LUMVOSE-383861 format. One record per residue: residue number from 0; residue in one letter; x, y negated, z negated of N, C-alpha, C, CB in turn. Coordinates in Angstrom, 2 decimals. Atoms other than C-alpha are relative to their C-alpha. Glycine has a CB too. Layout:
BEGIN
REC    nr   rest       nc1       nc2       nc3      cac1      cac2      cac3       cc1       cc2       cc3      cbc1      cbc2      cbc3
REC   NUM      A         X         Y         Z         X         Y         Z         X         Y         Z         X         Y         Z
...
***
This chain:
BEGIN
REC    nr   rest       nc1       nc2       nc3      cac1      cac2      cac3       cc1       cc2       cc3      cbc1      cbc2      cbc3
REC     0      X      1.03     -0.47     -1.08    -63.58    -32.97     67.49     -0.88      0.84     -0.71      0.62      0.78      1.25
REC     1      X      1.04     -0.86      0.54    -65.78    -31.44     64.90     -1.23     -0.05      0.28     -0.05     -0.04     -1.10
REC     2      X      1.43     -0.09     -0.25    -69.04    -32.58     66.05     -0.24      0.93      1.39     -0.62     -1.58      0.16
REC     3      X      0.15     -0.77     -1.17    -68.37    -31.12     69.66      0.28      1.46     -0.31      0.89     -0.51      1.10
REC     4      X     -0.21     -1.53      0.03    -67.01    -27.91     68.25     -1.12      0.59     -0.56      1.20      0.46     -0.79
REC     5      X      1.54     -0.67      0.64    -70.40    -27.37     66.29     -0.73      0.32      1.17     -1.06     -1.13     -0.99
REC     6      X      0.73     -0.30     -1.01    -72.13    -27.78     69.62      0.49      1.30      0.92     -0.08     -1.21      0.70
REC     7      X     -0.55     -0.85     -0.72    -69.68    -25.66     71.35     -0.34      1.43     -0.47      1.34     -0.29      0.05
REC     8      X      0.39     -1.34      0.72    -70.19    -22.82     68.73     -1.47      0.54      0.11      0.25     -0.17     -1.50
REC     9      X      1.38     -0.37     -0.19    -73.89    -22.95     69.23     -0.16      0.32      1.79     -1.07     -1.40     -0.65
REC    10      X     -0.24     -0.53     -1.76    -73.04    -22.24     73.23     -0.63     -1.26      0.80     -1.06      1.74      0.54
REC    11      X      0.70      0.83     -0.48    -73.94    -25.59     74.13      1.13     -0.89      0.54     -0.99     -0.53     -0.93
REC    12      X     -0.92      0.96     -0.61    -71.87    -28.06     76.59     -0.79     -1.54     -0.26      0.25      0.44      1.76
REC    13      X      0.47      1.16      0.12    -72.33    -31.88     75.75      0.84     -1.00      1.15      0.11     -0.37     -1.53
REC    14      X     -0.68      0.74     -0.91    -71.63    -34.63     78.25     -0.84     -1.22     -0.25      0.10      0.59      1.49
REC    15      X      0.50      1.31      0.18    -72.39    -38.55     78.29     -0.71     -0.09      1.16      1.01     -1.11     -0.21
REC    16      X      1.10      0.12     -0.82    -75.29    -39.48     80.18     -0.80     -1.41     -0.17     -0.87      1.19     -0.28
REC    17      X      0.36      1.42      0.17    -75.75    -43.17     80.79      0.50     -0.38     -1.28     -1.50     -0.29      0.10
REC    18      X     -0.28      0.33      1.70    -76.04    -44.35     76.97     -0.16      0.94     -0.78     -0.85     -0.96     -0.67
REC    19      X      0.28     -1.22      0.86    -76.94    -40.99     75.72      0.81      1.30      0.27     -1.45      0.35      0.15
REC    20      X     -0.56     -1.30      0.04    -76.03    -37.44     75.54     -1.06      0.89      0.67      0.36      0.46     -1.49
REC    21      X      0.87     -1.10     -0.57    -77.06    -34.49     77.71      0.66      1.27     -0.52     -0.10     -0.01      1.67
REC    22      X     -0.67     -1.28      0.29    -76.80    -30.93     76.42     -0.64      0.96      0.73      0.02      0.40     -1.41
REC    23      X      0.83     -1.04     -1.01    -77.17    -27.87     78.43      0.69      1.26     -0.55      0.24     -0.22      1.88
REC    24      X      1.20     -0.36     -0.49    -78.24    -25.03     78.55     -1.14     -0.32     -1.13      0.09      1.50      0.43
REC    25      X      1.23      0.58      0.86    -81.71    -26.71     77.36     -0.51      1.07     -0.95     -1.27     -0.49      0.97
REC    26      X      0.51     -0.91      0.97    -82.71    -23.16     76.16      0.85      0.39     -1.34     -0.26      1.18      0.73
REC    27      X     -0.39     -0.17      1.12    -80.35    -23.22     73.38     -0.03     -0.96     -0.92      0.96      0.39      0.08
REC    28      X      0.07      1.46      0.68    -81.07    -26.58     71.83     -1.24      0.26     -0.83     -0.16     -1.43      1.13
REC    29      X      0.73     -0.25      1.22    -82.72    -25.79     68.52     -0.42     -1.08     -0.88      0.71      0.79     -0.74
REC    30      X      0.32      1.11      1.17    -84.46    -28.12     65.81      1.10     -0.29     -0.86     -1.14      0.43     -0.96
REC    31      X     -1.39      0.46      0.67    -81.11    -27.86     63.94      1.11     -0.59      0.74      0.63      1.07     -0.59
REC    32      X     -1.08      0.76     -0.64    -79.06    -28.88     66.87     -0.73     -1.39      0.18      0.57      0.70      1.47
REC    33      X      0.30      1.15     -0.34    -81.35    -31.72     67.56      0.07     -0.91     -1.33     -1.29      0.06      0.71
REC    34      X     -0.34      0.73      1.51    -81.04    -32.91     63.73      1.25     -0.39      0.32      0.00      0.95     -1.48
REC    35      X     -1.44      0.21      0.27    -77.30    -32.45     63.92      0.18     -1.20      1.25      1.06      1.61      0.15
REC    36      X     -0.47      0.95     -1.17    -77.22    -34.59     67.39     -0.57     -1.50     -0.59     -0.79      0.52      1.71
REC    37      X      0.42      1.45      0.36    -79.47    -37.41     65.69      1.02     -0.61     -1.32     -1.77      0.05     -0.51
REC    38      X     -0.51      0.39      0.85    -77.42    -37.62     62.74      1.85     -0.03      0.15     -0.65      0.77     -0.97
REC    39      X     -1.55      0.04     -0.26    -73.87    -37.42     64.46      0.23     -0.58      1.58      0.71      1.68     -0.19
REC    40      X      0.17      0.40     -1.42    -74.77    -39.25     67.71      1.43     -1.02      0.46     -1.62     -0.91      0.12
REC    41      X     -1.23      1.09      0.01    -71.83    -42.08     67.21      1.30      0.86      0.32      0.19     -0.85     -1.64
REC    42      X     -1.21     -0.93      0.13    -69.39    -39.23     66.44      0.11      0.61      1.15     -0.03      1.02     -1.06
REC    43      X      0.15     -0.87     -1.44    -70.42    -37.07     69.55      0.47     -1.15      0.98     -1.81      0.64      0.42
REC    44      X     -0.57      0.78     -1.19    -70.06    -40.19     71.87      1.32     -0.26     -0.10     -0.60     -1.25      0.21
REC    45      X     -1.31      0.36      0.25    -66.84    -41.13     70.48      1.12      1.22      0.42      0.06     -0.38     -1.53
REC    46      X     -0.93     -1.11     -0.36    -65.41    -37.73     70.81     -0.05      0.60      1.54     -0.32      1.15     -0.98
REC    47      X      0.07     -0.16     -1.30    -66.61    -37.23     74.52      0.65     -1.11      0.71     -1.30      0.17      0.36
REC    48      X     -0.90      1.05     -0.49    -65.27    -40.69     75.34      1.49      0.34     -0.02     -0.21     -1.22     -0.80
REC    49      X     -1.51     -0.43      0.19    -61.88    -39.71     73.94      0.28      1.25      0.71      0.38      0.23     -1.52
REC    50      X     -0.26     -1.41     -0.81    -62.17    -36.12     75.57      0.37     -0.41      1.46     -1.46      1.07      0.05
REC    51      X      0.10      0.63     -1.49    -62.76    -38.07     79.01      1.26     -0.89      0.26     -1.42     -0.98      0.19
REC    52      X     -0.87      0.88      0.13    -60.00    -40.52     78.24      1.49      0.51      0.59     -0.05     -0.36     -1.41
REC    53      X     -0.98     -0.72     -0.54    -57.02    -39.45     80.73      1.38     -0.32     -0.80      0.04     -0.31      1.51
REC    54      X     -1.16      0.39      0.41    -54.50    -41.42     78.68      0.09      0.73     -1.33      0.14     -1.50     -0.02
REC    55      X      0.05     -1.05      1.07    -55.12    -38.84     75.63      0.25      1.25      0.26     -1.09      0.06     -0.55
REC    56      X     -0.29     -1.39     -0.32    -53.84    -35.53     75.36     -1.30      0.78     -0.04      1.03      0.61     -0.98
REC    57      X      1.29     -0.85      0.04    -56.41    -32.83     76.18      0.02      0.81     -1.35     -0.08      1.07      1.33
REC    58      X     -0.06     -0.69      1.23    -57.40    -31.03     72.98      0.18      1.74      0.41     -1.47     -0.41     -0.90
REC    59      X     -0.12     -1.46      0.06    -56.88    -27.12     72.50     -1.21      0.45      0.31      0.44      0.57     -1.27
REC    60      X      1.45     -0.77     -0.29    -59.53    -24.83     74.04     -0.64      0.45     -1.27      0.16      1.38      0.93
REC    61      X      0.26     -0.56      1.33    -61.87    -23.76     71.23      0.08      1.24     -0.16     -1.11     -0.26     -0.45
REC    62      X     -0.29     -1.29      0.31    -61.14    -20.21     71.77      1.56      0.18     -0.46     -0.36      0.83      1.21
REC    63      X     -1.35     -0.24      0.70    -57.36    -20.62     70.59     -0.17      0.18     -1.31      0.97     -1.05      0.14
REC    64      X     -0.04     -0.42      1.33    -56.80    -18.79     67.55      1.25     -0.42     -0.70     -0.16      1.42     -0.07
REC    65      X     -1.35      0.02      0.58    -53.01    -19.04     66.98      0.49     -1.29      0.80      0.95      1.49      0.25
REC    66      X     -0.64      1.03     -0.29    -50.78    -21.84     67.36      1.18      0.40      0.67      0.21     -0.75     -1.06
REC    67      X     -1.40     -0.16     -0.40    -47.70    -21.26     69.77      0.92     -0.73     -0.53      0.18     -0.17      1.19
REC    68      X     -1.14      0.96      0.57    -44.33    -22.46     68.78     -0.04     -1.05      0.97      1.56      0.66     -0.13
REC    69      X     -0.04      1.07     -0.87    -43.97    -25.98     69.89      1.01      0.02      1.38      0.35     -1.08     -0.88
REC    70      X     -0.93     -0.07     -0.76    -40.70    -25.05     71.81     -0.25      0.67      1.27      0.92      0.48     -0.63
REC    71      X      0.54     -0.71     -1.44    -42.48    -22.84     74.48     -1.32     -0.51      0.42     -0.20      1.66     -0.12
REC    72      X      1.31      0.75     -0.59    -45.62    -25.06     74.88      0.42     -1.25      1.12     -0.92     -0.74     -1.42
REC    73      X     -0.57      1.21     -0.68    -45.11    -27.44     78.09     -0.82     -1.17     -0.44     -0.02      0.12      1.57
REC    74      X      0.39      1.24      0.08    -45.79    -30.91     77.81     -1.27     -0.20      1.10      1.27     -0.90      0.23
REC    75      X      1.08     -0.25     -1.06    -49.26    -31.74     79.42      0.43     -1.00      1.22     -1.65     -0.34     -0.62
REC    76      X     -0.41      0.71     -1.09    -47.57    -34.30     81.59      0.84      0.97      1.01      0.81     -1.22     -0.52
REC    77      X     -0.56     -0.97     -0.78    -45.15    -31.71     82.86     -0.75      1.24      0.76      0.86      0.48     -0.81
REC    78      X      1.11     -1.09     -0.75    -47.93    -29.33     83.48     -0.48     -0.45      0.95     -1.16      0.47     -0.67
REC    79      X      0.69      0.76     -1.25    -49.64    -31.55     85.43      0.59      0.02      1.20     -0.15     -1.35     -0.20
REC    80      X     -0.70      0.26     -1.45    -46.99    -32.39     88.01      0.40      1.64      0.49      1.66     -1.17     -0.17
REC    81      X     -0.16     -1.25     -0.57    -46.31    -28.53     88.21     -0.96      0.82      0.58      0.46      0.65     -0.76
REC    82      X      1.12     -0.64     -0.46    -49.54    -27.32     88.87     -1.18     -0.79      0.77     -0.49      0.60     -1.12
REC    83      X      1.15      0.73     -0.64    -52.30    -28.68     91.47     -1.08     -0.09     -0.55     -0.34      0.42      1.06
REC    84      X      1.47      0.25      0.55    -55.66    -29.83     90.53     -0.78      0.27      1.03     -0.34     -1.42     -0.54
REC    85      X      1.27     -0.51     -0.88    -58.81    -28.46     92.26     -1.23     -0.34     -0.78     -0.01      1.69      0.31
REC    86      X      1.39     -0.03      0.39    -62.40    -29.00     91.78     -0.93      0.96      0.02     -0.51     -0.72      0.53
REC    87      X      0.82     -1.33     -0.22    -63.59    -25.60     92.63      0.82      1.31     -0.06     -0.69     -0.03      1.42
REC    88      X     -0.70     -1.29      0.36    -62.53    -22.31     91.08     -1.01      1.18     -0.03      0.72     -0.13     -1.43
REC    89      X      0.78     -1.55     -0.10    -63.92    -18.57     91.67      0.39      0.49     -1.32      0.57      1.21      1.36
REC    90      X      0.08     -0.72      0.90    -64.59    -17.10     88.59     -0.11      1.56     -0.05     -0.80     -0.49     -0.46
REC    91      X      0.13     -1.46     -0.25    -64.07    -13.31     88.40      0.02      0.76     -1.50      1.28      0.53      1.02
REC    92      X     -0.19     -0.82      1.17    -64.50    -10.42     85.76     -0.26      1.30      0.38     -0.83     -0.37     -1.14
REC    93      X     -0.08     -1.37     -0.43    -63.47     -6.82     86.25      0.33     -0.12      1.57     -1.43      0.81     -0.33
REC    94      X     -0.47      0.16     -1.46    -62.06     -8.02     89.87     -1.05     -0.41      0.64      0.55      1.21      0.69
REC    95      X      1.01      0.51     -0.87    -65.52     -9.20     91.00     -0.24     -1.37     -0.22     -1.20      0.69     -0.12
REC    96      X      0.60      1.28      0.12    -66.57    -12.72     91.82     -1.41     -0.23     -0.99     -0.29     -0.34      1.45
REC    97      X      1.06      0.20      0.53    -69.22    -13.91     89.37     -0.78     -1.48      0.11      0.28      0.38     -1.18
REC    98      X      0.76      0.93     -0.22    -69.69    -17.37     90.09      1.33     -1.19      0.51     -1.03     -0.28     -1.41
REC    99      X     -0.95      1.06     -0.04    -67.73    -20.74     91.13     -0.34     -1.22     -0.78      0.22     -0.36      1.35
REC   100      X      0.01      1.20      0.77    -66.91    -23.49     88.80      0.34     -1.09      0.58      0.71      0.07     -0.99
REC   101      X     -0.19      1.16     -0.72    -67.17    -27.02     90.32     -0.18     -0.86     -1.10     -0.90     -0.24      1.22
REC   102      X     -0.09      1.24      0.89    -66.36    -30.12     88.47      1.11     -0.68      0.09     -0.14      0.25     -1.32
REC   103      X     -1.03      0.56      0.13    -63.73    -32.32     87.40      1.38      0.71      0.62     -0.01     -0.23     -1.27
REC   104      X     -1.29     -0.85     -0.61    -60.26    -31.45     89.07      0.74      0.63     -1.23      1.16     -1.03      0.91
REC   105      X     -0.91     -0.59      1.17    -58.20    -29.27     86.95      0.80      1.13      0.32     -0.80      0.43     -1.15
REC   106      X     -1.13     -0.95     -0.41    -55.36    -27.02     87.08     -0.71      1.23     -0.32      1.50     -0.18     -0.81
REC   107      X      0.49     -1.66     -0.06    -55.50    -23.09     87.37     -0.08      0.19     -1.55      1.26      1.28      0.84
REC   108      X     -0.27      0.06      1.30    -54.52    -23.33     83.57     -1.34     -0.32     -0.91      1.09     -1.01     -0.15
REC   109      X      1.00      0.76      0.75    -57.16    -25.67     82.49     -1.40      0.97      0.59      0.03     -1.90      0.43
REC   110      X      1.19     -0.81     -0.71    -59.95    -23.76     84.69     -0.03      1.33     -0.64      0.19      0.20      1.65
REC   111      X      0.00     -1.51      0.53    -59.02    -20.18     83.23     -0.17     -0.57     -1.60      1.67      1.12      0.41
REC   112      X      0.38      0.36      1.24    -59.18    -21.78     79.64     -1.45     -0.26     -0.25      0.68     -1.06     -0.31
REC   113      X      1.65      0.10     -0.16    -62.95    -22.94     80.39     -0.27      1.22      0.17     -0.67     -0.86      1.19
REC   114      X      0.56     -1.22     -0.02    -63.69    -19.83     81.79      0.15      0.94     -1.15      0.42      0.56      1.04
REC   115      X     -0.38     -1.09      1.38    -62.17    -17.68     78.99     -0.83     -0.75     -1.02      1.92      0.12     -0.60
REC   116      X      0.93      0.31      1.22    -64.27    -20.06     76.47     -1.25      0.80      0.03     -0.42     -1.52     -0.06
REC   117      X      1.42     -0.82     -0.20    -67.48    -18.44     77.90      0.17      1.45      0.17     -0.81     -0.48      1.30
REC   118      X     -0.17     -1.32     -0.28    -66.02    -15.10     79.12      1.51      0.32     -0.18     -0.53      0.32      1.39
REC   119      X     -1.47     -0.20      0.33    -62.87    -13.94     77.35      0.86      0.92      1.15      0.06      0.78     -1.50
REC   120      X     -0.60     -0.83     -1.15    -62.21    -11.39     80.11      0.17     -0.69      1.38     -0.87      1.22      0.23
REC   121      X      0.29      0.81     -1.22    -62.54    -13.81     82.98      1.35     -0.26      0.53     -0.82     -1.39     -0.27
REC   122      X     -1.11      0.23     -0.87    -60.03    -14.25     85.64     -0.33     -1.02      0.98      0.44      1.22      0.67
REC   123      X      0.37      1.31     -0.91    -59.72    -17.37     88.25      0.48      0.51      1.53      0.98     -1.61     -0.57
REC   124      X     -0.46     -0.05     -1.35    -59.24    -16.65     92.16      0.51     -1.39      0.68     -1.12      0.57      0.78
REC   125      X     -0.45      1.04     -0.88    -57.35    -18.62     94.39     -0.90     -0.05      1.04      1.35      0.19      0.50
REC   126      X      0.84      0.25     -1.18    -59.67    -19.91     97.24      0.82     -0.27      1.20     -0.94     -1.14     -0.23
***
Protein backbone atom coordinates (compact mmCIF):
# COMPACT_ATOMS: atom_id res chain seq x y z
CA UNK A 1 0.00 0.00 0.00
CA UNK A 2 2.97 2.31 -0.48
CA UNK A 3 1.40 4.41 -3.23
CA UNK A 4 -1.84 4.97 -1.29
CA UNK A 5 0.16 5.76 1.85
CA UNK A 6 1.96 8.54 -0.04
CA UNK A 7 -1.39 10.11 -0.94
CA UNK A 8 -2.73 9.71 2.60
CA UNK A 9 0.34 11.43 4.03
CA UNK A 10 -0.38 14.29 1.62
CA UNK A 11 -3.87 14.53 3.16
CA UNK A 12 -5.67 13.06 0.15
CA UNK A 13 -8.31 10.38 -0.25
CA UNK A 14 -8.16 8.32 -3.45
CA UNK A 15 -10.98 6.33 -5.00
CA UNK A 16 -11.65 4.56 -8.27
CA UNK A 17 -13.82 6.62 -10.62
CA UNK A 18 -14.75 4.57 -13.68
CA UNK A 19 -11.44 3.70 -15.33
CA UNK A 20 -9.55 6.46 -13.53
CA UNK A 21 -8.77 7.86 -10.11
CA UNK A 22 -10.43 10.60 -8.11
CA UNK A 23 -8.48 12.48 -5.45
CA UNK A 24 -9.98 14.77 -2.82
CA UNK A 25 -9.82 17.36 -1.45
CA UNK A 26 -8.86 19.04 -4.70
CA UNK A 27 -7.11 21.95 -2.96
CA UNK A 28 -4.42 19.55 -1.66
CA UNK A 29 -3.44 18.30 -5.12
CA UNK A 30 -0.04 19.70 -6.00
CA UNK A 31 2.13 19.33 -9.10
CA UNK A 32 4.22 16.75 -7.20
CA UNK A 33 1.07 14.73 -6.46
CA UNK A 34 -0.04 14.93 -10.10
CA UNK A 35 3.38 13.65 -11.21
CA UNK A 36 3.27 10.86 -8.61
CA UNK A 37 -0.17 9.75 -9.81
CA UNK A 38 1.00 9.74 -13.44
CA UNK A 39 4.00 7.57 -12.53
CA UNK A 40 2.12 5.21 -10.17
CA UNK A 41 -1.35 5.00 -11.74
CA UNK A 42 -1.33 1.21 -12.21
CA UNK A 43 -0.06 0.64 -8.67
CA UNK A 44 -2.70 2.99 -7.21
CA UNK A 45 -5.51 1.28 -9.12
CA UNK A 46 -4.27 -2.15 -7.99
CA UNK A 47 -4.05 -1.04 -4.35
CA UNK A 48 -7.51 0.53 -4.42
CA UNK A 49 -9.00 -2.56 -6.06
CA UNK A 50 -7.37 -4.80 -3.44
CA UNK A 51 -8.51 -2.50 -0.61
CA UNK A 52 -12.11 -2.71 -1.85
CA UNK A 53 -12.06 -6.50 -2.26
CA UNK A 54 -14.02 -7.96 0.69
CA UNK A 55 -12.19 -11.27 0.33
CA UNK A 56 -8.93 -9.65 1.45
CA UNK A 57 -8.14 -8.56 4.99
CA UNK A 58 -8.42 -4.83 5.62
CA UNK A 59 -5.09 -3.01 5.93
CA UNK A 60 -4.10 -1.41 9.22
CA UNK A 61 -5.17 2.24 9.56
CA UNK A 62 -2.37 4.64 8.55
CA UNK A 63 -2.15 6.15 12.05
CA UNK A 64 -1.19 2.84 13.70
CA UNK A 65 2.32 3.19 15.10
CA UNK A 66 2.87 0.05 17.16
CA UNK A 67 1.77 -3.49 16.47
CA UNK A 68 -0.27 -5.19 19.16
CA UNK A 69 0.51 -8.78 20.15
CA UNK A 70 -1.15 -11.24 17.80
CA UNK A 71 -2.97 -12.99 20.65
CA UNK A 72 -4.90 -9.87 21.65
CA UNK A 73 -5.96 -8.88 18.12
CA UNK A 74 -9.33 -10.37 17.10
CA UNK A 75 -9.64 -11.92 13.68
CA UNK A 76 -11.44 -9.68 11.15
CA UNK A 77 -14.15 -12.32 10.64
CA UNK A 78 -14.83 -12.55 14.39
CA UNK A 79 -15.01 -8.76 14.64
CA UNK A 80 -17.45 -8.51 11.75
CA UNK A 81 -19.91 -10.89 13.38
CA UNK A 82 -19.64 -9.25 16.82
CA UNK A 83 -20.11 -5.66 15.68
CA UNK A 84 -22.94 -4.40 13.43
CA UNK A 85 -22.11 -2.29 10.39
CA UNK A 86 -23.71 1.06 9.63
CA UNK A 87 -23.26 3.55 6.82
CA UNK A 88 -23.54 6.75 8.92
CA UNK A 89 -21.62 7.72 12.06
CA UNK A 90 -21.56 11.02 13.96
CA UNK A 91 -18.02 12.19 14.69
CA UNK A 92 -17.40 14.22 17.84
CA UNK A 93 -14.47 16.17 19.23
CA UNK A 94 -14.49 17.34 22.81
CA UNK A 95 -17.97 15.88 23.25
CA UNK A 96 -19.46 18.05 20.49
CA UNK A 97 -20.62 16.69 17.10
CA UNK A 98 -18.53 18.05 14.23
CA UNK A 99 -19.88 16.06 11.28
CA UNK A 100 -21.55 12.88 10.11
CA UNK A 101 -19.44 10.37 8.22
CA UNK A 102 -21.49 8.63 5.51
CA UNK A 103 -20.20 5.91 3.19
CA UNK A 104 -19.74 2.19 2.89
CA UNK A 105 -21.11 0.24 5.86
CA UNK A 106 -18.49 -0.02 8.60
CA UNK A 107 -18.28 -1.21 12.17
CA UNK A 108 -17.84 1.26 15.02
CA UNK A 109 -14.19 0.23 15.28
CA UNK A 110 -13.60 0.84 11.55
CA UNK A 111 -15.45 4.17 11.65
CA UNK A 112 -13.49 5.31 14.71
CA UNK A 113 -10.18 4.38 13.04
CA UNK A 114 -11.17 6.36 9.94
CA UNK A 115 -12.21 9.39 12.02
CA UNK A 116 -9.03 9.26 14.10
CA UNK A 117 -6.94 9.15 10.93
CA UNK A 118 -8.01 12.76 10.39
CA UNK A 119 -8.70 13.84 13.99
CA UNK A 120 -6.66 11.85 16.57
CA UNK A 121 -8.94 13.02 19.41
CA UNK A 122 -12.21 12.11 17.65
CA UNK A 123 -14.91 9.85 19.04
CA UNK A 124 -18.02 8.31 17.47
CA UNK A 125 -21.61 8.74 18.69
CA UNK A 126 -24.28 6.08 18.36
CA UNK A 127 -27.28 7.56 16.51
